[in-house]
C-alpha positions as CSV (number, residue, x, y, z in Angstrom):
1,M,10.8,21.7,39.0
2,L,10.4,23.3,35.5
3,A,11.9,26.6,36.8
4,D,14.8,24.8,38.4
5,W,15.5,22.9,35.3
6,I,15.6,26.0,33.2
7,G,17.5,28.1,35.8
8,S,20.1,25.4,36.1
9,D,21.0,25.4,32.4
10,T,24.2,27.3,31.9
11,Q,23.5,27.9,28.2
12,F,20.8,30.3,29.4
13,F,22.2,31.4,32.8
14,P,26.0,31.4,32.5
15,Y,28.2,31.7,35.6
16,R,29.0,35.1,36.9
17,A,31.6,36.7,34.7
18,S,32.8,39.2,37.3
19,A,32.0,40.5,40.8
20,D,30.7,43.7,39.2
21,E,28.1,42.0,37.1
22,D,24.5,43.1,37.5
23,R,23.1,39.6,38.1
24,A,19.5,40.6,38.4
25,T,19.4,42.4,35.0
26,L,21.2,39.5,33.4
27,A,18.8,37.0,34.9
28,R,15.7,38.8,33.7
29,A,17.0,39.0,30.2
30,A,18.3,35.4,30.3
31,A,14.9,34.2,31.6
32,E,13.0,35.8,28.8
33,R,15.5,34.4,26.2
34,A,15.2,30.9,27.8
35,L,11.4,30.9,27.8
36,T,11.3,32.2,24.2
37,T,13.9,29.7,22.9
38,I,12.3,26.7,24.7
39,G,8.9,27.8,23.4
40,L,7.2,28.3,26.8
41,L,6.7,32.0,25.9
42,P,4.5,32.1,22.8
43,P,5.1,34.8,20.1
44,S,3.0,37.9,20.6
45,T,1.6,37.7,17.0
46,R,-0.6,34.8,16.1
47,H,-1.7,35.6,12.6
48,L,-1.9,32.5,10.3
49,K,-2.5,31.9,6.7
50,G,-5.5,30.2,5.2
51,F,-6.0,26.4,4.6
52,R,-5.1,26.5,0.9
53,E,-2.1,28.7,1.4
54,T,-0.9,26.4,4.2
55,F,-1.5,22.9,2.6
56,G,-1.6,23.7,-1.1
57,F,-5.1,22.3,-1.8
58,E,-8.8,23.0,-1.1
59,P,-10.1,21.4,2.1
60,T,-12.3,18.3,2.2
61,P,-15.6,18.7,4.1
62,L,-14.0,17.3,7.2
63,Q,-11.0,19.6,7.0
64,A,-13.2,22.6,6.2
65,T,-15.3,21.8,9.3
66,L,-12.3,22.0,11.7
67,A,-10.6,24.8,9.8
68,Q,-13.6,27.1,9.5
69,T,-17.1,26.2,10.8
70,L,-16.9,24.2,14.0
71,Q,-17.2,26.5,17.0
72,A,-14.4,26.4,19.6
73,N,-16.4,26.1,22.8
74,E,-16.8,23.9,25.9
75,H,-18.5,21.2,23.8
76,S,-15.6,21.0,21.3
77,R,-12.8,20.6,24.0
78,L,-13.0,16.9,23.2
79,L,-13.4,15.9,19.6
80,L,-13.4,12.5,18.0
81,V,-12.8,12.3,14.2
82,E,-13.6,8.9,12.6
83,S,-12.7,8.6,9.0
84,D,-10.9,6.0,6.8
85,T,-7.2,5.9,6.4
86,G,-5.8,8.4,3.9
87,S,-8.8,10.7,4.2
88,G,-6.8,13.7,5.4
89,K,-7.3,13.5,9.2
90,T,-3.8,14.8,9.9
91,E,-4.4,18.0,7.9
92,A,-7.8,18.4,9.7
93,A,-6.1,18.1,13.1
94,L,-3.5,20.6,12.2
95,A,-6.1,23.0,10.9
96,W,-8.0,22.7,14.2
97,F,-4.7,23.5,16.1
98,F,-4.0,26.5,13.9
99,R,-7.5,27.8,14.7
100,L,-7.2,27.2,18.5
101,Y,-3.7,28.7,18.5
102,A,-4.8,31.9,16.6
103,E,-7.7,32.3,19.0
104,Q,-5.3,31.9,22.0
105,Q,-7.2,28.8,23.2
106,V,-4.0,26.8,23.3
107,D,-0.3,27.7,23.3
108,G,1.0,24.5,21.7
109,L,0.4,21.1,20.2
110,Y,1.4,17.6,21.1
111,F,0.7,15.1,18.3
112,A,0.7,11.7,19.9
113,L,1.2,8.6,17.6
114,P,1.0,4.9,18.6
115,T,4.7,4.2,17.8
116,R,8.0,6.0,17.4
117,V,8.1,5.1,13.8
118,A,4.7,6.6,13.2
119,A,5.9,9.8,14.9
120,R,9.0,10.0,12.7
121,E,6.9,9.5,9.5
122,L,4.5,12.3,10.5
123,Y,7.0,14.8,11.8
124,G,8.0,16.1,8.3
125,R,4.4,16.8,7.4
126,V,3.8,18.7,10.6
127,L,7.0,20.7,10.3
128,H,6.1,21.6,6.7
129,A,2.6,22.7,7.6
130,V,3.8,24.8,10.5
131,E,6.5,26.5,8.3
132,A,3.8,27.2,5.6
133,A,1.2,28.5,8.1
134,F,3.3,31.1,9.8
135,E,5.6,33.9,8.8
136,P,9.2,32.9,9.8
137,D,9.5,35.4,12.7
138,T,6.0,34.6,14.2
139,R,5.8,30.8,14.2
140,P,6.2,28.8,17.4
141,S,9.6,27.2,17.7
142,P,11.0,24.6,18.0
143,V,8.9,22.0,16.2
144,L,10.2,18.9,18.0
145,L,10.4,15.3,17.0
146,A,9.9,14.0,20.5
147,V,11.4,10.5,20.0
148,P,14.4,9.4,22.0
149,G,17.3,8.6,19.7
150,Y,15.8,10.4,16.8
151,A,15.1,13.9,18.3
152,K,15.0,16.8,15.9
153,A,14.3,20.5,16.5
154,D,12.9,22.3,13.4
155,G,14.2,19.5,11.2
156,Q,17.7,19.4,12.6
157,P,19.0,16.4,14.7
158,V,19.5,17.1,18.4
159,L,22.5,15.6,20.2
160,P,21.5,14.3,23.6
161,D,23.0,15.9,26.6
162,P,25.2,13.2,28.1
163,A,24.8,14.7,31.6
164,G,21.1,14.8,31.3
165,T,18.9,17.1,33.4
166,L,17.9,14.7,36.1
167,W,20.2,15.7,39.0
168,D,19.1,12.7,41.1
169,D,20.0,10.1,38.5
170,S,21.4,6.8,39.7
171,P,23.0,4.0,37.6
172,R,19.8,2.0,38.3
173,D,17.7,4.8,36.9
174,R,19.8,5.2,33.9
175,Q,19.5,1.5,33.1
176,R,15.7,1.7,33.6
177,E,15.7,4.7,31.1
178,Q,17.2,2.4,28.5
179,L,13.9,0.6,28.5
180,W,10.9,1.6,26.5
181,S,8.7,2.0,29.7
182,A,10.7,5.1,30.8
183,E,11.5,7.1,27.7
184,R,13.6,10.3,28.0
185,P,14.2,13.2,28.0
186,K,11.7,14.5,30.4
187,R,11.5,18.0,28.8
188,F,10.0,17.0,25.5
189,L,6.5,18.3,26.3
190,A,7.9,21.8,27.0
191,A,8.3,22.3,23.3
192,P,5.5,24.4,21.7
193,I,4.9,21.8,19.0
194,G,5.9,18.2,19.5
195,V,5.4,15.1,17.5
196,G,6.1,11.9,19.4
197,S,4.7,8.6,20.7
198,I,1.6,8.5,23.0
199,D,3.9,7.2,25.8
200,Q,5.3,10.7,26.4
201,A,1.8,12.0,27.1
202,L,0.8,9.0,29.2
203,L,3.8,9.4,31.5
204,S,2.2,12.7,32.6
205,V,-0.4,10.8,34.6
206,L,1.6,7.8,35.9
207,Q,3.4,7.4,39.2
208,V,6.9,8.0,37.9
209,K,9.4,10.7,38.4
210,H,8.8,14.0,36.6
211,S,5.2,13.1,35.7
212,L,4.0,16.5,37.0
213,L,6.6,18.3,35.0
214,R,5.3,16.6,31.9
215,S,1.7,17.4,33.0
216,V,2.2,21.1,33.5
217,C,3.9,21.3,30.1
218,L,1.1,19.3,28.4
219,D,-1.8,21.2,30.0
220,R,-1.3,24.2,27.6
221,H,-1.4,22.1,24.5
222,L,-3.9,20.7,22.1
223,L,-3.4,17.0,22.6
224,V,-4.0,15.1,19.4
225,V,-4.1,11.3,19.7
226,D,-3.8,9.5,16.4
227,E,-5.0,6.0,15.5
228,V,-7.0,5.5,18.7
229,H,-8.3,2.0,19.0
230,A,-9.9,-0.3,21.6
231,S,-7.7,-3.3,21.7
232,D,-5.5,-2.5,24.8
233,T,-7.5,-2.3,28.0
234,Y,-4.6,-1.0,30.2
235,M,-3.5,1.7,27.7
236,R,-7.1,2.8,26.9
237,E,-7.8,3.3,30.6
238,V,-4.6,5.3,31.2
239,L,-5.5,7.4,28.2
240,R,-9.0,7.9,29.4
241,I,-7.7,9.2,32.8
242,L,-5.2,11.4,30.9
243,I,-8.0,12.9,28.8
244,E,-10.3,13.4,31.8
245,G,-7.6,15.3,33.7
246,H,-6.5,17.3,30.7
247,L,-10.0,18.5,30.0
248,R,-10.6,19.3,33.7
249,R,-7.6,21.6,33.7
250,G,-8.9,23.5,30.7
251,G,-7.0,21.5,28.0
252,W,-8.2,20.5,24.5
253,V,-8.2,17.0,23.0
254,L,-8.7,15.6,19.5
255,L,-8.9,11.9,18.9
256,L,-8.4,10.5,15.4
257,S,-9.4,7.0,14.4
258,A,-10.3,5.0,11.4
259,T,-13.2,3.6,13.4
260,L,-13.5,3.5,17.2
261,G,-15.7,0.9,18.7
262,E,-18.7,2.1,20.7
263,S,-17.5,0.7,24.0
264,A,-14.2,2.7,23.8
265,A,-15.9,5.8,22.4
266,A,-18.4,5.8,25.2
267,A,-15.7,5.5,27.9
268,F,-13.8,8.5,26.4
269,F,-16.9,10.6,26.4
270,Q,-18.1,9.3,29.8
271,R,-21.5,8.2,28.5
272,P,-23.4,4.9,28.5
273,A,-22.6,2.6,25.6
274,L,-25.3,2.4,22.9
275,P,-26.8,-1.1,22.2
276,L,-25.5,-2.8,19.0
277,P,-28.2,-1.6,16.6
278,Q,-27.8,2.0,17.6
279,A,-24.0,1.7,17.6
280,V,-24.1,0.4,14.0
281,A,-26.5,3.2,13.0
282,R,-24.0,5.9,14.0
283,P,-22.9,7.9,11.0
284,Y,-19.6,7.4,9.3
285,P,-17.4,9.3,8.7
286,A,-18.3,11.2,11.8
287,L,-17.3,14.1,14.0
288,S,-18.2,13.7,17.7
289,T,-18.2,16.5,20.3
290,L,-19.3,16.4,24.0
291,A,-22.7,17.5,22.7
292,D,-23.4,15.4,19.6
293,T,-22.2,13.3,16.7
294,R,-22.6,14.5,13.2
295,A,-22.0,13.0,9.8
296,V,-19.2,14.3,7.6
297,P,-19.6,14.0,3.9
298,V,-17.3,11.4,2.3
299,A,-14.5,13.1,0.4
300,R,-13.7,10.4,-2.0
301,P,-15.4,7.4,-3.6
302,S,-15.6,4.2,-1.7
303,K,-13.7,1.1,-2.9
304,Q,-14.8,-2.5,-3.0
305,V,-12.3,-5.0,-1.6
306,E,-12.6,-8.6,-2.5
307,V,-11.6,-10.7,0.5
308,T,-10.5,-14.4,0.2
309,L,-10.0,-16.5,3.3
310,S,-7.0,-18.8,2.7
311,P,-6.3,-21.7,5.1
312,T,-2.5,-21.2,4.7
313,L,-1.7,-19.6,8.0
314,T,0.7,-22.5,8.8
315,D,1.6,-23.4,5.3
316,D,4.0,-21.0,3.6
317,A,4.7,-23.4,0.8
318,A,1.1,-23.3,-0.4
319,L,1.3,-19.5,-0.7
320,L,4.5,-19.3,-2.7
321,P,3.1,-20.0,-6.2
322,A,0.5,-17.3,-5.8
323,L,3.1,-14.8,-4.8
324,A,5.3,-15.7,-7.7
325,E,2.4,-15.5,-10.1
326,A,1.5,-12.0,-8.9
327,L,5.0,-10.8,-9.5
328,Q,5.0,-12.3,-13.0
329,Q,1.8,-10.3,-13.6
330,G,3.7,-7.1,-12.6
331,A,1.9,-6.6,-9.3
332,R,3.1,-4.7,-6.2
333,V,2.4,-7.2,-3.4
334,L,2.3,-6.4,0.3
335,V,2.5,-9.2,2.8
336,V,1.8,-8.4,6.5
337,C,2.6,-11.1,9.1
338,N,1.7,-10.9,12.8
339,T,5.2,-11.8,14.1
340,V,8.8,-11.1,13.1
341,A,9.7,-14.8,13.0
342,R,6.9,-15.4,10.4
343,A,8.0,-12.5,8.2
344,N,11.6,-13.7,8.2
345,A,10.6,-17.3,7.5
346,L,8.4,-16.3,4.6
347,M,11.1,-14.1,3.2
348,R,13.6,-17.0,3.2
349,R,11.0,-19.3,1.6
350,I,10.1,-17.0,-1.2
351,E,13.7,-16.3,-2.0
352,E,14.4,-20.1,-2.3
353,H,11.3,-20.6,-4.4
354,L,12.1,-17.8,-6.8
355,A,15.7,-18.8,-7.1
356,A,14.7,-22.3,-8.0
357,T,11.8,-21.5,-10.4
358,V,11.9,-17.9,-11.7
359,P,15.2,-16.4,-10.7
360,E,14.6,-13.4,-12.9
361,L,12.0,-12.3,-10.4
362,L,14.5,-12.1,-7.5
363,P,15.1,-8.3,-8.2
364,A,11.4,-7.8,-7.5
365,L,11.9,-8.6,-3.8
366,F,12.1,-5.5,-1.6
367,A,15.7,-4.4,-1.1
368,V,17.8,-1.5,0.4
369,E,20.8,-0.6,-1.6
370,G,20.5,-3.9,-3.4
371,T,20.3,-6.0,-0.2
372,R,17.0,-7.9,0.0
373,C,15.2,-7.8,3.4
374,P,11.9,-7.8,5.2
375,H,10.5,-4.9,7.1
376,H,9.9,-5.1,10.9
377,G,10.8,-3.7,14.2
378,R,13.9,-5.6,15.0
379,F,16.3,-3.5,12.9
380,T,18.5,-0.9,14.5
381,R,17.3,2.7,14.5
382,E,19.8,3.7,11.8
383,D,18.7,0.8,9.5
384,R,15.1,1.3,10.3
385,E,15.2,4.8,9.0
386,R,16.7,3.6,5.7
387,L,14.1,0.8,5.4
388,D,11.2,3.2,6.0
389,A,12.6,5.6,3.4
390,Q,13.0,2.8,0.9
391,V,9.4,1.6,1.5
392,S,8.1,5.1,0.8
393,A,10.3,5.3,-2.3
394,A,9.1,1.9,-3.6
395,L,5.4,2.1,-2.7
396,G,4.7,5.7,-1.8
397,K,3.2,8.4,-4.0
398,G,5.0,8.8,-7.3
399,S,6.8,5.4,-6.9
400,P,7.6,3.4,-10.0
401,D,5.3,0.7,-11.4
402,G,6.5,-2.8,-11.8
403,P,6.6,-6.0,-9.7
404,L,7.5,-5.7,-6.1
405,L,7.1,-8.0,-3.0
406,L,7.4,-6.4,0.4
407,I,7.1,-8.7,3.4
408,G,6.8,-7.2,6.9
409,T,4.9,-7.0,10.2
410,Q,2.6,-4.5,11.8
411,T,5.2,-1.8,11.0
412,L,3.6,-1.7,7.6
413,E,0.0,-1.2,8.6
414,Q,0.1,2.3,9.9
415,S,1.9,5.6,9.3
416,L,3.6,4.7,6.0
417,D,1.7,6.1,3.0
418,I,2.0,3.2,0.7
419,D,0.0,1.7,-2.1
420,A,-0.2,-2.0,-3.0
421,D,-2.0,-3.9,-5.8
422,W,-2.6,-7.0,-3.7
423,L,-2.5,-7.6,0.0
424,V,-1.7,-10.8,1.8
425,T,-2.2,-10.7,5.6
426,D,-2.4,-13.0,8.6
427,L,-5.7,-13.0,10.4
428,A,-5.9,-10.2,12.9
429,P,-8.7,-8.2,14.7
430,M,-11.0,-6.3,12.3
431,D,-9.7,-2.9,13.3
432,V,-6.2,-4.0,12.5
433,L,-7.3,-5.6,9.1
434,L,-9.0,-2.4,8.1
435,Q,-5.7,-0.5,8.6
436,R,-4.0,-3.1,6.4
437,F,-6.8,-2.9,3.8
438,G,-6.2,0.8,3.7
439,R,-2.9,0.1,1.9
440,L,-4.8,-1.4,-1.0
441,H,-5.2,0.9,-4.1
442,R,-4.5,3.9,-1.8
443,H,-3.2,6.1,-4.6
444,A,-4.5,6.8,-8.1
445,R,-2.4,4.8,-10.5
446,S,-3.2,4.1,-14.1
447,A,-0.7,1.2,-14.7
448,R,-2.0,-1.5,-12.4
449,P,-1.8,-5.0,-13.8
450,Q,-5.1,-6.2,-15.3
451,A,-5.3,-9.1,-12.9
452,H,-5.1,-6.5,-10.0
453,A,-7.3,-3.8,-11.4
454,L,-9.6,-4.1,-8.4
455,P,-8.4,-4.3,-4.8
456,R,-8.1,-7.8,-3.5
457,A,-7.0,-9.1,-0.1
458,C,-6.0,-12.6,0.9
459,V,-6.5,-13.2,4.6
460,R,-4.5,-16.2,5.9
461,V,-6.6,-18.2,8.4
462,P,-6.1,-21.4,10.4
463,S,-7.0,-24.6,8.6
464,A,-8.8,-25.7,11.8
465,P,-11.6,-23.9,13.6
466,L,-10.3,-21.1,15.9
467,A,-12.0,-22.6,18.9
468,S,-9.9,-25.8,18.5
469,F,-6.9,-23.7,19.8
470,L,-8.6,-23.0,23.1
471,R,-6.8,-24.5,26.2
472,Q,-8.5,-25.8,29.3
473,D,-7.7,-22.7,31.2
474,G,-9.6,-20.6,28.7
475,T,-6.5,-19.0,27.0
476,L,-6.2,-19.0,23.2
477,C,-3.0,-20.6,21.8
478,G,-3.2,-20.5,18.1
479,P,-0.6,-20.0,15.3
480,A,0.7,-16.7,14.0
481,G,0.3,-14.8,17.2
482,L,-3.4,-15.7,17.7
483,G,-3.5,-15.7,21.4
484,S,-0.2,-14.0,22.1
485,V,0.0,-10.9,19.8
486,Y,-3.8,-10.8,19.7
487,D,-5.2,-12.5,22.8
488,D,-8.9,-11.6,22.4
489,G,-10.4,-14.7,20.7
490,R,-13.8,-13.1,20.8
491,V,-12.7,-10.4,18.3
492,L,-10.8,-12.8,16.2
493,Q,-13.7,-15.3,15.9
494,R,-16.2,-12.5,15.1
495,T,-13.8,-11.2,12.5
496,L,-13.5,-14.6,10.9
497,E,-17.3,-14.9,10.8
498,E,-17.8,-11.4,9.4
499,L,-15.2,-11.9,6.6
500,A,-16.8,-15.3,5.7
501,N,-20.2,-13.6,5.5
502,H,-19.0,-10.6,3.6
503,P,-16.4,-11.6,0.9
504,Q,-17.0,-8.2,-0.7
505,L,-16.4,-5.2,1.5
506,R,-17.3,-1.7,0.5
507,L,-14.9,0.6,2.4
508,P,-15.3,2.9,4.2
509,D,-19.1,2.4,4.0
510,D,-18.9,-0.9,5.9
511,N,-16.4,0.3,8.5
512,R,-18.9,1.0,11.2
513,L,-20.7,-2.3,10.8
514,L,-17.5,-4.3,10.7
515,I,-16.1,-2.8,13.8
516,E,-19.2,-3.0,15.9
517,A,-19.9,-6.6,14.7
518,T,-16.5,-7.6,16.0
519,T,-15.9,-5.5,19.1
520,H,-19.3,-4.7,20.6
521,T,-20.3,-6.7,23.8
522,D,-23.7,-7.5,22.2
523,A,-21.9,-9.1,19.3
524,W,-19.7,-11.2,21.6
525,A,-22.9,-12.5,23.2
526,Q,-23.6,-14.3,19.9
527,L,-20.6,-16.6,20.3
528,P,-21.3,-20.3,20.9
529,S,-20.9,-21.8,24.4
530,E,-17.5,-23.3,23.6
531,W,-16.1,-19.8,23.9
532,M,-17.4,-19.2,27.4
533,P,-14.2,-20.4,29.3
534,H,-12.2,-18.0,27.1
535,V,-14.7,-15.2,27.8
536,R,-14.3,-15.8,31.6
537,W,-10.5,-15.8,31.3
538,L,-10.6,-12.5,29.3
539,E,-12.9,-10.9,31.8
540,G,-10.4,-11.7,34.6
541,S,-7.4,-10.6,32.4
542,R,-9.1,-7.3,31.6
543,L,-10.0,-6.7,35.2
544,T,-6.4,-7.3,36.1
545,E,-5.3,-4.7,33.5
546,L,-7.8,-2.2,34.8
547,R,-6.5,-2.7,38.3
548,A,-3.0,-2.2,37.1
549,A,-4.0,1.0,35.4
550,F,-5.7,2.4,38.5
551,A,-2.7,1.5,40.6
552,A,-0.3,3.1,38.1
553,V,-1.9,6.5,37.6
554,L,-1.5,9.5,39.9
555,K,-4.2,9.9,42.5
556,D,-6.6,12.9,42.1
557,E,-5.3,14.7,45.2
558,P,-4.1,18.3,45.8
559,F,-0.4,18.8,45.1
560,G,0.6,19.2,48.7
561,D,-1.2,15.9,49.6
562,L,0.1,13.9,46.6
563,H,2.8,11.5,47.7
564,Y,3.9,8.3,45.9
565,P,7.0,6.2,45.7
566,D,8.9,6.2,42.5
567,K,7.6,3.1,40.6
568,S,9.6,3.7,37.4
569,E,10.8,0.1,37.3
570,R,7.2,-1.2,37.5
571,V,4.9,1.4,35.9
572,V,4.8,1.4,32.1
573,T,2.8,3.4,29.6
574,R,1.5,0.2,27.9
575,L,1.5,-3.4,29.0
576,G,3.9,-5.4,27.0
577,R,7.6,-6.1,26.6
578,P,10.0,-3.2,26.2
579,T,13.4,-3.2,24.5
580,A,16.8,-2.5,25.9
581,D,19.4,-0.3,24.2
582,V,22.6,-2.2,24.2
583,P,25.8,-0.3,23.2
584,L,28.5,-2.0,21.2
585,M,32.2,-1.7,22.3
586,T,33.2,-1.0,18.7
587,P,30.6,0.1,16.0
588,C,29.9,-2.5,13.3
589,R,28.6,-2.2,9.8
590,S,25.1,-3.4,9.2
591,P,24.2,-5.4,6.1
592,F,23.2,-2.1,4.4
593,G,26.6,-0.5,5.2
594,T,25.4,1.6,8.1
595,P,27.7,2.1,11.1
596,I,25.9,0.6,14.1
597,A,26.8,1.6,17.7
598,R,23.8,0.3,19.6
599,V,21.4,-2.6,19.2
600,Q,17.8,-2.7,20.6
601,V,17.2,-6.1,22.2
602,P,13.7,-7.3,23.3
603,A,13.6,-7.4,27.1
604,H,12.4,-11.0,27.2
605,W,15.6,-12.0,25.4
606,L,17.8,-10.4,28.0
607,P,19.7,-12.4,30.6
608,E,18.9,-12.1,34.3
609,G,20.8,-9.4,36.2
610,D,22.5,-6.2,35.2
611,L,23.4,-5.6,31.6
612,P,27.0,-5.0,30.7
613,Q,27.9,-1.4,30.0
614,V,29.1,-2.4,26.5
615,I,29.3,-5.6,24.6
616,A,31.8,-6.9,22.1
617,A,30.4,-7.7,18.6
618,E,32.1,-9.7,15.9
619,P,31.8,-8.6,12.3
620,T,30.6,-11.3,9.9
621,P,30.0,-11.3,6.1
622,E,26.3,-11.0,6.8
623,G,26.5,-8.4,9.5
624,F,27.7,-9.0,13.0
625,R,27.3,-11.3,16.0
626,F,27.3,-10.8,19.8
627,S,26.4,-12.5,23.1
628,L,24.4,-11.6,26.2
629,G,24.9,-14.1,28.9
630,T,24.6,-17.5,27.4
631,Q,22.5,-16.4,24.5
632,N,24.1,-15.7,21.1
633,F,22.6,-13.1,18.6
634,R,23.1,-12.3,15.0
635,Y,22.3,-9.1,13.1
636,T,21.8,-9.6,9.4
637,R,19.6,-8.4,6.6
638,F,16.8,-10.2,8.5
639,G,17.4,-7.9,11.5
640,L,18.2,-9.1,15.0
641,E,17.6,-12.9,15.6
642,K,18.7,-15.4,18.1
643,D,21.8,-17.3,16.8
644,D,21.3,-20.9,17.7
645,A,23.5,-22.3,15.0
């Protein structure tokens, strides 16, 4: 399949120019050029520069271990690096790749991130490191941003081939490919170095078209999986199967995590899970191989985070005075909500409050080109790039001091290297909260307001006990996505209890204890009996997810015996609701002045039946409007929303 795809490409193998042409000679030269250009044929020279020359600074103990001292052998084919956010895991992973590449253990790298946004944020760092590590004529190329709609090769945008490379495409297939569950193009993993979402790698083990094409390309790579966590049973099981097969075929895997719970770590390493006391006693930060787990010296001092539980989860009005006061003190405030609707609602409320009380603080609200807005995933791709860039400019390294309020969703808790004086967050699982806490006092800044000289976090919790939101069938139906976005009430309840018992957190020293106390099965056994119906419901739900994973992955059979129907419409890389890419008949300008030709609509908002090929949008002073079936939508500075007015 791979050979046919390359051989069918006329940019490498042009049509016969004349009857006298020596086709065999041309084909041999064209094949070598094609394999070199694509990156399937590695450069013959693999000399690399040292760590300091590549990255511009001396390595931390973790980075030095992977760059210099850890032996590349059968035990290190699978590595797990656990260290707090911002501790240099990315550079450590790249250093490990450079070593394996120089020693000809691998021919490439795929850096798998949890989201497309995370991949876009990391891509520049990877490209810069690769350019610094190699001489220009010896480095592997291209370095690909493997994100549909944002693809770049060596930093330059790549225009998609409208004809595609799937000769058996049908209109139904093309519509399915608009959905997140079937990303394209299928050739991304052929690049020698790729940075993309984990979905691209997971598709190599699922019963979908071209999975084996993805797999044979991925087999020669070091697979780095960033921000591994334990909260998604289906995705974790598919990833486990991917890792198992990749190692069996001689591949190399590096897992990166702020802290991975013992139950998930044991599954990846195919060993029995340790009891809770031994799990808590595991070192942190740590480097685990197939042979052992070793402590890694901490590279920077720990920080003490003061956590306040605020019963304002359903009462935005009660939170507004504290937000205004923090801005008056000159603080940079980050608010993370569990849902887009909550972020938009709070943004509207704080604007009204400031306009009525202290209008001079309105400029402190996050804005793009002077247009105030929240930050979440329901903006178009073009606008999202501008929002991300502005977040980095406003809260990243070297950003200016002064009051700022940024309200958003989970899009702010990972990938973006930002620093806040004060964090306000909805209740979420402990591993998620630790990611959000990692945005507090992340950078060294000397001009923090006196009231925020020490890192503080306000966690918004329900005013009623969490168990009061349990339904008779055992499901959790609480506010702010508690039960929908985060369905595991066991983790949420244990998180609440741990935060109540530990108002002062020393991070990352407490990371291991906090994760195990909220995710370990022994910790869940401490829950009162009122949680038992929920536990039984979860066990059934997780079993269903495991069965779905087993049914979705390729069977471990020889190639000639492997047969399966194309299940593209049903098999997904992660359980959840995808988005559809809806083209506009005529491009419209966004609230930020960006021409918009396509809008991403959540699949659960789509009407039944086939989508129209294009839709008509009506410009408005705030952005534009359009309809799908009987549902009206508006796109404004608050992103895409249902228009029920």
